[in-house]
N, C-alpha and C positions, 0 to 999 in steps of 0.2 A: 581242632586238633589236626596235626600234620601226619596223617596216617601214611605208612609205606609198607611195602612187602619186602621181606628179607631175601626171599628166593623168587624173584620175578620170573625167572626162566621157566619155573614150574607151571606158569600159566598155560603152557602148551598142553597140559593135561586136560584142559577144557575141550580139546579136540575129541577126547573120549566121550564127553557128555554129548557133544554134537552128533557123534557116530551113534550113540545109544538112542538119541531122539530120532534119527533117521531110521534106525532098525525098528523102533516102536511104530513109527508111521507106516513102515512097510508091513508090519504084522497086522495092523488095523485094516489096511487095504486088502491083505490076503484073506483075512477073516470075512470081510464083506463079499469078496469074490467067491469064496467057498460056499457061503450061505446062499448066494444066488444060484450056484450050480446045483444045490440040493433039490431045488424045485419049489414045491408047494409052500408058500409063505406061512400058511396056518400051521402046517406040520413043523416048519422050522421054528415058529414062535413057540410051539408047544415043547419042542425039544430043549430049547434054551430058556425056558420060562424062569428058571431059578438063577440064571446068570445075570449079573449086574454090570452093564457096560460102564456106567459111571464109576463104580468102585474099581473096576479094572484100570481105568484111566487115572483115578485118584492114587492107586497104589504105585503106578509108574511115576506120577508127578512127585510123590514122596521119595522114591528111590533117586530120581534125578536131582531133587533138592539135597538129599543126603550126600550124593556124589559131589555136588558143587560145594557143599560145606566142607567136605573132606579135602578137596583140592585147595580151597582157601586156607584151611588149617595148615597144610604142609607148606604153603607159601609164606606162612608166619607173618600175618599182618601185625604191625607194631607201631607205637608212637613213642618218640623220645621222652624220657622222664624229665621232670623239672629240676631234679637235684644236680645231676652230673652232666646235663646237656651243655656243651660248650661250642662256641664258634670262634675259631682262631683266624688270624690274618697272617699269612706267611707264604713262603714259596716251596716248591718241590725241588729237591736236589738229589741226584743219583751219584753215589760215590763209587768210583771204579778203583779198587785197591789191588795193586800188583803184589802177588804173594809168590813170585818165582824165587828160586833159590838165590839169585843174585841179590835179593833184598835182605839176605842174611849178612852181607858185607858190613864191616864195622867201621867204615869211615865216618859214620854218624853213630856215636855211642848211645846205647849199647850195640844196636845194629839198625840198619835202615828200616826194617819192618816194624820194630818196636817204636821207633820215632814216628813212623807213619800212623801207627795205632794211637799213640798219644795225641797226635795232631787231630785225628778224626774225633776222638772223644772230647777234646777241648773245644773243637769247633761246634759240636752238637750242644755242648753246655752253653755256648755263646748264642745259639740260635734255637731257643726253646719253642718258638712258634712255627718252625718249619718242619715239613715232612721229609724223611730221609729214606732212601733205598740203598742197599749195599750189593755191589757186584764184585766178586773175587775173580781174579784171572791170573793165568800164567800161560801155559800152552793152550788153554781153553778157558772160556768165561762161564761163570756160574752165577745165577741170581741167588744170592744168599738170603736176601730179605727184601720184600716188596716195600713200596712206600708206606711209611708209618710215622706217626707222631709219638710213638712210644719209644723215647730215647733210651729208656732203661733196658728194653729188650735189644735195641740196636747196639748198645755198649757190650752186651754179652756176645753178640755175633762178631763184633770188631775184635774183642779180646781173644776169641778163638781162631781168628784168621791166621793161617800159617801155610807153608808150602804143602803140607799134608792134605789140605782141603782141596787142592787141585793136583792130582797125580801127574798129569801131563805137563811137562815143563816147557818153557819157552816164554815169549812175551808177545802174545797176540792181542795187541791193543785195539785193532779194528773190531774184533769180536766183542771186546769189553765195551767199546763205545756204542756199538749197535745194540747190545743188550741193555746198556744203561738207558739209552734213549727209548727203548721199548717199554720201560716202566711207566712212562707218562701216558696220559689219555690222548688218543689219536684225534679226538674231536676238539681238544684245547689248542687254539692257535697262538696262545701267548708263549713267551719265551720260557724255555725249560733249561735248567742248569745241570751240567755234568761236571763233577770234580774228578779229574784223573790224577791219581797218585802213583808214581812209578819212577824207576831209575831210567826208563826209556831204552835200556840196553837191548840190542838185537830185536827191536820191534819190527813187525811186518810192514812191508811197503804199502799195504792197503790202508794203513791207519790214516794217512793224510787224505786219501780219496774218500774214506768213510766220514771224516770230519767235515769235508767240503759238502758232502751230501746232507749231513745232519744240519749244517748251517742253513740250508735252504728250508729246513723244516722248523726253524726257530730254536734250535738247540745251541746253547752257549757252552763251550768246553773250556774250563779253567784247569790248568795243569800245575801240579806241584812236583818239582824235581827232587828226588831223594838220593843223596849221595854226593860225590865230589868228582870233578873232571879228572883228578889224579887217580881216583879209584882206590880199591882195597881188595884184599884177598877175601874169598868166600869160605867161611868156616863150615865144615860139615858137622851138623849137630849130633850125628850118630857117632862120629869118631873123635870130634873135637880138633881135627886136623884141617889144614887148608886144602881146598879143592885143587886138583892138578889136571892138566890136559894129558893127551895121549903120549906126549913126549916127556912127561914128568915135570913140566914147568908149572909153577903156581899160577893159577888163573886169577887175573886182576879184572874186577868188574868196575867199569867207569860209567859215570852219569852221562847220558846222551842228551845234553841240553838243547842242541839244535833241533833234534827230532820233536821234542816236547814243545818247543817254542813254535815250530811250524804247525803242529796240530792245533794248539790254542789259537794261533793267529788266523787260521782258516775260519774260525767262528767269532772273531773279535773278542776272544777270551784273554785271560791273563795268565802269564807264566810266572811262577815264583820258585826260586830255588830255596828249599827249606834249610834255614840256618837257625833262625829264632822263631819259635812257634807263635809267640804273641804277635810279632810283626807280620808273619804270614797270615794269621787269622784276621788281623786288622785290615790287611790289603784285600783279602777275600771278601770280607763283609762289605767293604766299600764297593767292590765290583758287583756283588750280588744285590746290593741295595738298588742298583740301576734297573734290575729286573722288576717288572710290574708285579706287585703283590696282589693276592686275591684272597677273599674270604672263603673258607671251606669248613664244613662240619667235621669235627673230630669224632668220627663214629666210634673209634676204639675206646673213647672215654665216656660214651653215652650209656645211660641206664635206661634201656628200653622196657616199655610195658607192652606185653603181647596179649592177644586174645585167642590164640590157637586152641586153648583148652575149652573155651566156650563153643567154638565152632565144632570141635571134636565131639563135645557133649550133644550139640544140636544134631550132628550126623547120627549119633547113636539113638537119640530119641526118635528121629524120623524113621530110621530103619525098624525100630521097635514098634512104632505105631503101624507102619506098613505091614509088619508081620502079623499083627492081630486083626487086620481088616480083611474079612473074607471077600471073595469075588462073587459069592452068591447072595441073593436077596434074603431078607428075613421071611421065614415061612409063618403065615398066620395060622393059629390053631383053629381047627374046624369044630 
């Protein structure tokens, strides 16, 4: 059986067991030194004739074993069950989704953000064996969902993505890329995929530098451009009116294809302007197929069998036995 611990970090608690052992050793040495200071060995032997050194040590061993059993219990040793244990072969992909207010422009009906959400959900349906993470960004980036193969939960997060999720407005693509790359294991040297979905408008100048740095770490960035070069007005959902600048002119949001192409190009990634979702997904799947696939255990779908209950029971029994063992010897009837 392939046993594993759910909370390996709690193994640090064994330090307390080591400290307890050192303290007990110190107590034994202190007792011996104290007995030597008393003087007459015969008198000392008479004074402690009812004390059992062996039982004293035995009681400590039982406490130490109980503590160890308790630590193992909270670490939750477990083995994957036979019924739901699955091993899938897929890739890890982080999706950075722009939720800035410019994504509410309607040059793609019904608006850019809704088309982006539809694209992400359709892409996940086409890639059932891959793990997905979701990063939402505008003026700041937020990790909305870590890597998971539970696409049902991922769809819920995608459907709730909106400008309200990121109060600080803007288009800080560099932060989104860095956070997206952060969801991958730092020890894995294989290629990792980031899918950037944005209109690219007013993106920060650091985005290209960040992409260049991530390319050296094996991160491939594929970009999906949402919108049109001609642009469209941004409708304020609260008032239903077009957004205006300080001079009272209607704000027109335009797709910045050059910026997105440059970001993708730094990592040998693909840039696609979203027009037809099926064509965009087909192109993305072809690009992602070039990334080395790996087998990974789908832990979220596993049915684990645990034995923390047995360990907790063992701890209780050990403490109970220790409680009823006296430190004194049995007195023989005269």
